[in-house]
C-alpha positions in Angstrom: 129.8 106.9 179.1 133.4 107.5 180.2 135.7 109.1 177.7 139.5 109.5 177.6 140.9 112.6 176.0 142.9 112.2 172.8 141.5 108.8 171.9 139.3 110.2 169.1 139.9 108.6 165.8 140.0 110.7 162.6 136.6 111.2 160.9 137.8 110.2 157.5 140.9 109.3 155.5 142.4 111.2 152.7 142.4 109.5 149.3 146.0 110.7 148.7 147.5 108.7 151.5 150.3 106.2 150.5 149.9 102.6 151.4 152.5 103.0 154.2 150.5 106.0 155.6 147.3 103.9 155.5 148.9 101.0 157.4 150.3 103.5 160.0 146.8 105.1 160.4 145.1 101.7 160.8 147.7 100.6 163.5 147.2 103.9 165.4 143.4 103.7 165.2 143.4 100.1 166.3 145.6 100.9 169.2 143.3 103.8 170.3 140.4 101.4 170.2 142.3 98.9 172.4 143.3 101.7 174.8 139.7 102.8 175.1 138.7 99.3 176.2 141.7 99.0 178.5 140.7 102.2 180.4 137.0 101.6 180.4 137.3 98.0 181.6 134.4 98.0 184.0 131.5 98.0 181.6 130.5 96.6 178.2 129.4 98.9 175.3 126.9 98.7 172.4 128.3 99.1 168.9 126.5 102.3 168.3 128.0 103.8 171.5 131.5 102.9 170.2 130.7 104.5 166.8 129.5 107.7 168.6 132.6 107.9 170.8 135.0 107.5 167.9 132.9 109.8 165.6 132.5 107.0 163.1 129.5 108.7 161.4 130.8 108.1 158.0 129.9 104.7 156.3 133.5 103.9 155.2 134.9 104.8 158.7 132.4 102.6 160.3 133.4 99.7 158.1 137.1 100.3 159.0 136.2 100.6 162.7 134.2 97.4 162.7 137.0 95.5 160.9 139.6 96.7 163.5 137.2 95.7 166.3 136.9 92.2 164.8 140.7 91.9 164.7 140.8 92.8 168.4 138.2 90.1 169.1 140.2 87.5 167.1 143.3 88.4 169.0 141.5 87.9 172.3 141.9 91.5 173.5 138.2 92.4 173.2 135.3 90.0 173.7 131.7 90.0 172.5 129.2 89.2 175.3 126.1 86.9 174.9 124.0 90.1 174.8 126.0 91.3 171.8 127.9 94.0 173.8 131.6 94.6 173.5 134.0 94.6 176.5 137.7 94.3 177.3 139.0 90.7 177.7 140.9 91.1 180.9 142.4 87.7 180.9 144.1 88.3 177.5 146.2 91.1 178.8 147.1 89.4 182.1 150.2 87.4 181.9 152.8 85.8 184.2 156.5 86.1 184.0 159.8 86.7 185.8 161.2 90.2 186.6 164.6 91.1 185.1 165.4 94.5 186.7 168.1 95.5 184.2 168.1 99.2 185.0 167.2 101.3 188.1 164.5 103.0 186.0 162.8 100.0 184.4 162.6 96.2 184.3 161.6 93.6 181.8 159.1 90.8 182.6 160.1 87.7 180.7 157.0 85.6 180.2 156.9 82.0 181.3 155.6 80.7 178.0 155.6 82.3 174.6 152.1 83.6 173.7 150.1 82.2 170.8 150.0 84.0 167.5 146.6 85.6 168.4 147.9 87.4 171.5 149.3 90.9 171.3 152.7 89.6 172.4 153.4 87.3 169.4 156.2 89.6 168.3 158.0 90.1 171.6 157.7 88.1 174.8 159.5 90.6 177.0 157.3 93.3 178.6 158.8 96.7 179.6 157.8 97.9 183.1 158.6 101.2 184.7 160.2 100.8 188.1 157.3 102.8 189.7 154.9 100.1 188.3 156.8 97.1 189.8 154.8 97.6 193.0 157.4 96.0 195.3 158.6 93.3 192.9 162.4 92.9 192.6 164.7 91.0 190.3 163.9 87.3 190.1 160.3 87.6 191.3 157.5 85.8 189.5 154.7 88.3 188.9 151.3 88.7 187.2 151.2 91.7 184.9 148.6 93.7 182.9 149.6 94.9 179.5 149.1 98.4 178.3 148.1 98.8 174.6 150.8 98.2 172.0 150.2 101.6 170.3 151.5 100.6 166.9 153.3 97.7 165.3 156.9 97.4 166.2 156.7 99.4 169.5 157.8 97.7 172.7 155.2 96.1 174.9 154.6 97.9 178.2 152.7 96.9 181.4 152.5 97.0 185.1 152.7 94.5 187.9 149.4 93.5 189.4 150.4 90.8 191.8 153.6 89.2 193.1 153.1 85.4 192.8 156.4 84.2 194.2 159.5 85.8 195.5 162.6 84.8 193.6 165.0 85.5 196.5 164.5 86.7 200.0 168.2 86.6 201.1 171.0 88.8 199.9 174.6 89.7 200.7 175.8 93.3 201.2 178.0 95.7 203.1 176.9 97.5 206.2 177.2 101.2 206.9 176.4 101.9 210.5 174.4 104.9 211.8 173.4 105.8 215.4 170.1 103.8 215.5 170.2 101.7 212.3 172.3 100.3 209.5 172.2 100.7 205.8 173.2 97.7 203.6 174.3 98.2 200.0 173.5 94.9 198.3 176.2 93.2 196.2 173.7 92.1 193.6 173.8 94.8 190.9 170.2 94.3 190.0 169.0 95.5 193.5 169.1 99.3 193.1 167.9 100.3 196.6 169.8 100.1 199.9 168.2 98.0 202.7 167.4 99.7 206.0 168.2 97.5 209.0 166.8 98.5 212.5 169.4 98.5 215.2 167.8 95.5 217.0 168.2 93.4 213.8 171.8 94.2 213.0 173.1 91.1 215.0 176.2 93.1 216.2 177.4 93.8 212.7 180.2 96.5 212.6 180.7 99.2 210.1 182.2 97.8 206.9 181.1 94.2 207.6 179.8 91.9 204.9 176.5 90.4 206.0 173.8 87.9 204.8 170.4 89.5 205.2 166.7 88.6 204.8 164.2 91.1 203.2 161.4 91.8 205.6 159.7 94.6 203.8 159.8 95.2 200.0 160.0 98.6 198.4 157.0 100.5 197.0 156.5 104.2 196.1 155.7 105.0 199.7 158.0 102.7 201.8 161.6 101.7 201.8 163.1 98.2 201.7 163.9 96.8 205.1 165.6 93.7 206.4 167.3 91.8 209.1 170.9 90.4 209.4 171.0 86.6 209.4 174.8 86.2 209.6 177.9 88.4 209.8 180.4 87.1 207.3 183.4 89.3 208.2 185.1 92.4 207.1 184.3 93.3 203.5 187.2 93.1 201.0 189.0 90.2 202.7 189.5 87.0 200.8 187.7 84.6 203.1 184.8 87.0 203.7 184.3 87.5 200.0 184.4 83.8 199.1 181.9 83.1 201.9 179.8 86.0 200.6 179.6 84.4 197.1 178.5 81.1 198.6 175.9 82.9 200.7 174.7 85.0 197.8 174.0 81.9 195.7 172.6 79.9 198.6 175.4 77.3 198.4 176.3 75.3 201.5 179.5 75.8 203.5 179.5 72.5 205.4 177.9 69.0 205.4 175.3 68.3 208.1 176.6 66.1 211.0 174.2 63.3 209.9 175.8 63.2 206.5 179.4 63.2 207.8 178.5 60.5 210.3 177.1 58.3 207.5 180.2 58.9 205.4 182.6 58.1 208.1 180.8 54.8 208.9 181.4 53.4 205.4 184.0 50.6 205.4 187.1 51.1 203.2 187.6 47.4 202.8 186.7 45.8 199.4 185.6 42.3 200.2 186.4 39.2 198.2 182.7 38.7 197.7 182.4 42.2 196.1 185.3 41.5 193.8 183.8 38.2 192.8 180.6 40.0 191.6 182.7 42.2 189.3 184.9 42.0 186.2 188.4 42.0 187.6 190.6 44.4 185.5 193.4 45.0 188.0 196.1 43.5 185.8 195.3 45.7 182.8 197.5 48.8 182.3 195.5 51.7 183.8 196.1 55.4 184.5 194.4 58.7 185.2 195.0 62.1 183.7 193.7 65.1 185.7 194.6 68.7 186.6 197.6 69.1 188.9 195.5 70.3 191.8 192.8 67.6 191.5 192.0 65.3 194.3 188.8 63.6 193.1 189.9 61.3 190.2 186.6 60.0 188.9 187.8 58.5 185.6 190.6 56.3 184.4 191.6 54.7 181.1 192.9 51.2 180.6 194.6 49.9 177.5 195.6 46.5 176.2 196.4 45.1 172.7 194.3 42.1 171.7 195.5 39.1 169.7 193.5 40.2 166.7 195.4 43.5 166.5 192.5 45.6 167.9 192.7 47.6 171.1 190.6 47.1 174.2 190.0 50.5 175.8 188.4 50.7 179.2 186.7 53.9 180.4 186.4 53.4 184.2 184.3 55.6 186.3 184.1 55.7 190.1 181.3 53.5 191.3 179.7 56.2 193.6 176.3 54.5 193.8 177.9 51.4 195.4 178.6 53.7 198.5 175.7 56.2 198.2 172.5 54.3 198.6 168.9 55.5 198.1 167.0 56.7 201.2 170.1 57.8 203.1 171.3 61.1 204.3 174.2 60.9 201.8 171.7 60.4 199.0 169.5 63.3 200.1 172.5 65.7 200.4 173.9 64.7 197.0 170.5 65.3 195.4 170.1 68.7 197.2 173.5 69.9 196.0 173.3 68.1 192.6 176.8 69.3 191.7 180.2 70.3 193.0 181.0 74.0 192.8 184.4 75.2 191.8 185.4 78.7 193.0 188.8 80.1 192.2 190.5 78.9 195.4 188.3 76.0 196.6 185.9 73.2 195.7 182.5 72.8 197.4 182.0 69.1 196.8 178.8 67.3 196.2 180.0 64.4 198.5 181.9 64.5 201.7 185.7 64.3 201.5 185.9 60.6 202.6 184.0 59.7 199.5 185.1 62.4 197.0 188.8 62.3 197.8 189.2 58.9 199.2 186.8 55.9 198.7 185.6 57.0 195.2 188.7 58.7 194.0 190.7 56.5 191.6 194.0 57.1 193.3 197.1 55.3 192.0 198.3 52.0 193.5 194.9 51.3 195.2 192.2 48.8 194.3 189.0 50.8 193.4 185.4 49.9 192.5 184.3 51.3 189.2 181.5 51.2 186.6 183.0 50.7 183.2 182.5 51.0 179.4 185.0 48.6 177.8 185.4 49.1 174.0 187.1 47.0 171.4 188.4 49.4 168.7 190.4 49.0 165.6 193.1 51.3 164.4 190.5 53.6 162.6 188.7 54.2 165.9 185.7 52.0 164.9 184.0 50.1 167.7 184.0 46.4 167.1 182.5 45.3 170.4 181.5 46.8 173.7 180.8 45.7 177.3 179.1 47.6 180.2 179.3 46.7 183.8 180.8 46.9 187.3 184.5 46.3 187.6 187.5 46.6 190.0 190.6 48.3 188.8 194.1 49.2 190.0 195.5 52.5 188.6 199.2 52.2 187.9 200.0 55.9 187.4 198.5 59.3 188.1 199.4 61.8 185.3 198.8 65.5 185.4 197.7 67.0 182.1 201.1 68.7 181.8 203.0 65.4 182.4 200.9 63.5 179.8 201.4 66.4 177.3 205.2 66.2 177.8 205.1 62.5 176.8 203.0 63.2 173.7 205.2 66.1 172.6 208.4 64.0 173.2 207.0 61.2 171.1 206.2 63.6 168.3 209.6 65.4 168.4 211.2 65.9 165.0 214.3 64.0 163.9 217.2 64.9 161.7 217.7 68.5 160.5 214.2 69.4 161.7 215.2 68.6 165.2 218.0 71.2 165.1 215.5 74.1 164.6 212.7 72.7 166.9 212.2 74.4 170.3 213.7 72.5 173.2 211.4 70.0 175.0 211.3 68.8 178.6 212.3 65.1 178.7 209.7 63.1 180.6 210.7 60.9 183.5 211.7 57.3 182.8 208.5 56.1 184.4 206.3 58.4 182.3 208.2 57.3 179.1 207.1 53.8 179.8 203.5 54.9 179.0 204.4 56.5 175.7 203.1 53.7 173.5 199.7 53.7 175.3 199.4 57.5 175.3 200.4 57.9 171.6 198.0 55.2 170.6 195.1 56.7 172.6 195.9 60.2 171.2 195.8 58.9 167.6 192.4 57.3 168.3 191.2 60.5 170.0 192.1 62.5 166.9 190.1 60.2 164.7 187.1 60.4 167.0 187.3 64.2 167.1 187.5 64.4 163.3 184.5 62.1 162.9 182.5 64.3 165.3 183.3 67.4 163.4 182.5 65.7 160.1 179.0 65.0 161.5 178.4 68.6 162.4 179.8 69.0 165.9 180.7 72.6 166.8 184.2 73.4 168.0 183.6 76.0 170.8 186.9 76.6 172.6 185.9 79.0 175.4 188.6 80.8 177.4 189.1 79.4 180.9 190.6 82.0 183.3 193.0 80.8 186.1 194.7 82.6 188.9 198.0 82.3 190.7 197.2 83.0 194.4 199.4 83.6 197.4 198.8 81.9 200.8 196.2 84.6 201.7 194.3 84.1 198.4 195.6 87.4 196.9 195.9 87.1 193.1 199.5 87.4 191.9 198.7 86.7 188.3 196.0 85.8 185.8 196.4 83.3 182.9 194.2 81.5 180.5 194.2 77.7 180.4 195.5 76.3 177.1 193.8 73.0 176.0 196.3 70.7 174.4 196.2 67.1 173.1 196.3 65.6 176.6 193.1 67.4 177.6 191.4 66.5 174.3 192.4 62.9 174.6 190.6 62.5 177.9 187.6 64.6 176.6 187.1 62.3 173.5 187.0 59.1 175.5 184.7 60.6 178.1 182.4 61.9 175.3 182.5 58.4 173.7 181.4 56.7 177.0 178.7 59.3 177.5 177.4 58.5 174.0 177.6 54.7 174.1 175.8 54.3 177.4 172.4 55.9 176.3 172.7 54.2 172.9 173.1 50.8 174.7 170.1 51.5 176.9 168.0 52.5 173.9 168.9 49.3 172.1 167.7 47.3 175.2 164.2 48.9 174.8 161.5 46.3 174.0 159.3 49.0 172.5 161.2 51.5 170.4 158.1 53.7 170.3 158.3 54.0 174.1 162.0 53.5 174.8 163.6 52.8 178.1 163.8 55.8 180.5 167.2 57.5 180.6 168.8 60.7 181.9 170.0 62.6 178.8 172.2 65.6 178.5 170.3 67.4 175.7 171.1 70.4 173.5 168.2 71.4 171.2 168.7 72.8 167.7 169.3 76.5 167.7 166.6 79.1 166.9 167.4 79.9 163.3 166.2 83.4 163.6 168.7 84.1 166.4 171.4 82.5 164.3 170.5 84.8 161.4 170.7 87.9 163.7 174.1 86.7 164.8 175.2 86.0 161.3 174.2 89.6 160.3 176.2 90.9 163.2 179.3 88.8 162.4 178.9 90.0 158.8 179.3 93.6 159.9 182.7 92.6 161.4 183.8 90.9 158.1 182.9 87.3 159.0 180.6 85.2 156.8 178.1 82.7 158.2 175.8 80.4 156.2 172.7 79.7 158.3 170.3 78.3 155.7 169.9 75.1 157.8 171.3 73.5 160.9 174.1 71.5 159.2 175.4 74.5 157.2 175.2 76.6 160.4 177.3 74.1 162.3 180.0 74.0 159.5 180.0 77.7 159.2 180.3 78.3 163.0 183.3 75.9 163.0 184.9 78.0 160.2 184.2 81.1 162.2 186.0 79.6 165.3 189.0 78.8 163.1 189.0 82.3 161.5 188.8 83.9 165.0 191.8 82.0 166.3 194.3 84.5 167.8 192.2 87.5 166.9 191.5 90.2 169.6 187.8 89.8 169.2 188.0 85.9 169.5 186.7 85.5 173.1 183.9 88.2 172.8 182.6 86.8 169.5 182.7 83.2 170.6 180.7 84.1 173.7 178.1 85.8 171.5 177.9 82.8 169.3 177.4 80.5 172.4 174.5 82.8 173.5 172.7 82.1 170.3 172.6 78.4 171.2 170.1 76.8 173.5 171.5 75.9 176.9 172.4 72.3 177.4 170.3 70.7 180.2 169.2 67.4 181.7 166.0 65.7 180.6 164.3 62.4 180.0 163.4 63.7 176.5 165.4 61.9 173.8 166.1 64.8 171.5 169.9 64.5 171.1 172.8 67.0 171.4 173.1 69.5 168.6 176.5 71.0 169.7 178.2 67.6 169.8 176.2 66.2 166.8 175.2 63.1 168.9 171.8 61.4 168.4 171.9 60.4 172.1 174.1 61.7 174.9 174.2 61.4 178.7 176.4 62.3 181.6 177.9 59.1 183.0 181.6 60.0 183.6 181.6 62.3 186.7 179.4 60.8 189.5 181.7 62.2 192.2 180.6 65.8 191.2 177.3 65.4 189.3 174.1 63.9 190.5 172.7 63.1 187.0 175.7 60.8 186.5 174.6 58.9 189.6 171.1 58.5 188.2 172.6 57.3 184.9 174.7 54.7 186.7 171.6 53.4 188.6 169.5 53.2 185.4 172.3 51.3 183.5 172.5 48.7 186.3 168.7 48.5 186.3 168.7 47.6 182.6 171.7 45.2 183.0 169.6 43.4 185.6 166.9 43.0 182.9 164.3 45.1 184.9 161.5 47.0 183.2 161.8 50.6 182.4 160.6 53.0 185.2 158.3 55.9 184.4 159.9 59.1 183.0 157.8 61.2 185.3 159.8 59.8 188.3 163.0 61.3 186.9 162.0 64.6 185.2 161.8 66.7 188.4 165.4 65.6 189.3 166.6 66.6 185.8 165.1 70.1 186.2 166.5 70.4 189.7 170.0 69.3 188.5 169.9 71.8 185.6 169.0 74.6 188.0 171.7 73.8 190.4 174.2 73.5 187.6 173.3 77.1 186.5 173.6 78.3 190.1 177.1 76.7 190.4 178.2 78.3 187.1 177.0 81.7 188.3 178.9 81.4 191.6 182.1 80.3 189.7 181.8 83.3 187.4 181.3 85.6 190.4 184.5 84.3 192.1 186.4 84.8 188.9 185.1 88.3 188.4 185.9 89.1 192.0 189.6 88.0 191.6 189.9 89.8 188.3 188.7 93.1 189.8 190.9 92.5 192.9 193.9 91.9 190.7 193.2 95.0 188.5 192.8 97.1 191.7 196.4 96.1 192.7 197.9 97.3 189.5 199.6 100.8 189.1 196.8 103.4 188.7 197.9 104.9 185.4 198.9 101.8 183.5 197.6 101.6 180.0 195.9 98.3 179.0 195.1 97.0 175.5 191.4 96.1 175.3 188.7 95.0 172.9 185.2 96.4 172.7 182.7 93.6 173.7 179.5 95.6 173.8 177.9 99.0 173.3 174.8 100.3 175.1 173.0 103.5 175.8 175.1 104.0 178.9 178.6 103.2 177.6 181.1 100.8 176.2 182.1 97.4 177.6 185.8 96.6 177.1 187.6 93.3 177.8 191.2 93.8 178.8 193.2 91.4 176.6 195.9 90.5 179.1 193.6 89.6 182.0 190.3 88.8 180.2 188.7 91.3 182.7 185.7 93.3 181.5 185.0 96.9 182.5 182.7 99.7 181.5 183.5 103.1 180.0 180.5 105.1 181.0 179.0 107.6 178.6 179.8 110.4 180.9 183.5 109.6 180.6 183.4 110.0 176.8 184.0 113.8 177.1 185.4 114.6 173.6 181.9 114.5 172.0 178.3 113.7 172.5 177.8 110.0 171.6 174.6 108.3 170.5 173.9 104.6 170.1 173.6 103.4 166.5 171.8 100.1 167.2 171.7 98.9 163.7 175.5 99.1 163.3 176.4 98.1 166.9 178.3 101.3 167.7 178.4 104.6 169.4 178.7 107.6 167.1 180.0 111.1 168.0 177.5 113.8 166.9 180.2 116.4 166.0 183.3 114.4 165.2 181.5 111.4 163.7 184.1 109.2 165.5 182.6 105.9 166.3 183.3 102.9 168.7 182.0 99.5 167.6 182.1 95.9 168.7 185.5 94.4 168.0 187.5 97.7 168.0 190.9 97.6 169.8 191.2 100.4 172.3 193.7 101.5 175.0 192.2 102.1 178.5 193.1 102.9 182.0 191.3 101.8 185.2 189.3 104.6 186.7 187.7 102.8 189.6 187.3 99.3 191.0 184.5 98.1 193.3 185.6 94.7 194.7 182.3 94.1 196.6 180.2 94.6 193.5 182.9 93.0 191.3 182.8 95.9 188.9 185.4 98.0 187.2 185.1 101.4 185.5 187.5 102.3 182.7 188.4 105.4 180.8 190.0 105.7 177.3 193.7 106.3 177.3 193.6 106.9 173.5 190.5 108.3 171.9 191.3 106.6 168.5 190.0 103.1 168.2 192.0 100.6 166.2 190.1 98.5 163.6 191.1 95.2 162.1 191.1 94.8 158.3 187.6 93.2 158.5 186.1 96.1 160.5 187.8 98.6 158.3 186.3 96.9 155.3 182.9 97.0 157.0 183.2 100.7 157.6 184.2 101.5 154.1 181.2 99.5 152.9 178.9 101.4 155.2 180.3 104.7 154.0 179.8 103.7 150.3 176.2 102.7 151.1 175.6 106.0 152.9 177.1 108.0 150.1 175.0 106.1 147.5 171.9 106.8 149.6 172.7 110.5 149.8 173.3 110.7 146.0 169.9 109.0 145.5 168.2 111.4 147.8 169.7 114.4 145.9 168.4 113.0 142.6 165.0 112.6 144.1 165.0 116.2 145.3 
């Protein structure tokens, strides 16, 4: 029989052990038994052989051993053969997941599906893997792993990669450093920790300092390096166009439309025939306008307004009828599906549809007849829906507002009179043309406020995330950074788009002949949060002085809204809001009818942006399908498209964030070197402190090596770094002053150093620290009494 040293269990227990010591002993003993089976996995054992190996010659110890062995069998880690022998259950410790290579020394494998309660991973679904045990796997790869034993309760789960099932990515972007017979590429992706060797013959004439797109041809192991070949030379690293193309290449996003798609687009007639108008509800005489960003070209929604004889309002939400032009089984359709979404980088849009469609035929430009799909609602003054109509229409937009112009009209309408007017700040008077729309805009704004209040009363969560914008020169160089402020004009449009997105799926559900198997629809779903995650976040927020009630979903929603209000204008606002959002499930597309938690809608879809989102096109087609009284198609036909659209949406969001991060780092690199910036600590780790610079919303890292005044250790429980000697600490939410030490534009990263070693704490964080000190003092006093 094979034996492993140091796996021998103790012969007997001491009667004086405390209950805690006994539990610890049992955990260790059980882990040693599991380790024995893991190492000796090629043969089964008889029970008496196991007793002999573990020196279980005492009757009580045998009973303990047998009990622990039965637990391992119940957990599926050990199996009993037909012959009554005991062997490792290999399949129980072999799991499949995706590699997240978070550090050059180790990675985590995130399992595809949470294990059952009887598996050894019931407490934690992430498995720690040493880099040497990745066996050529890199970040994003799907792998099969074998678990090591869990040693004792509460310890992290460890394992090794046995097989690479699927490569997550084979192409990367990086910068070339040329040598006489080869090139070395440093990959931009910060989770690729090894440079890529490129043979001279596969450099494709890349020059020193060029940014390239490469394909991996040989993956790294303990004995061989990572090798690749250049697919495309993107240009000189650090230049605006090169870096924007590099971001597109990094995320596999297209630069151009295929010729076949452009040809199909150009062949579409711009003429709206009389026959087509006759098939639609003609709303060209109704007052109609659009409100969009100043730089927008694809106007995919418009509002119409008219007062009815009964005193109610008829509000039309008109959406570009993209599916009139983009037909199934065409090159345009296939390309729209493949892209699934438009992508918005800081200086450009990568549209889902060719320009002739996105900026011309489908764009609801002013003073032009346009084909639309509409939700027409009759509403009273309290924003209650009295009647509704769905169908295809033709409209004629009278005015194109920018958000700023519409806001000027709303503020002018609300300007104070009398003595109050003398102390009010001066306002820009809107143009005479814009003032003509003041009654319609103010009425819509009043209804929007009522709709918004009703949403929040039902439990909608008011997440107002910071949107970073840039002022760029003609070469794309950032001249300034500012955050977009959402005012009533933005919220007005948002409320009516949300309302249309809510009413469409509700209408389709009501058309279902069988409510137990309702009509198939493309929903935008947002599942209820994991309450355990919310409790962890609540505990964290509590340490910063903010109270959250998370006993149930409704209380949690109300409490989160109060938190958002309390954070308004605070330095920690953006960081804490982002953490709160991370506790929520990600919104996604699905045919499952599970509702939208964040909006507090029982049913919700995406219907209002078909120029830039493929799911909206699917929703349009399904709505017309049901208006034509056709039977419901199978859900299975649409679910793959939902998953594809969700994945493409995430990819587009990652690319957008990368472009913002690049411009932030580029802007910070252009600032004077010794400038002192105000910042807020947004994270603490074993390797340093993350700080967000308040003025530019740019995040950088203060590395542990640059905290030279003391030796700092991570206090995980209190989310802070603590100096061993000085007891100075840095915690989430602290205000600090920093300088930029180094910027790396290619990797979109920034290193900072402290300009002032004394963190500034808000009243809430100061209160938290005093509480912590009192608890510590009380604990020490108790310990002295015990001694």
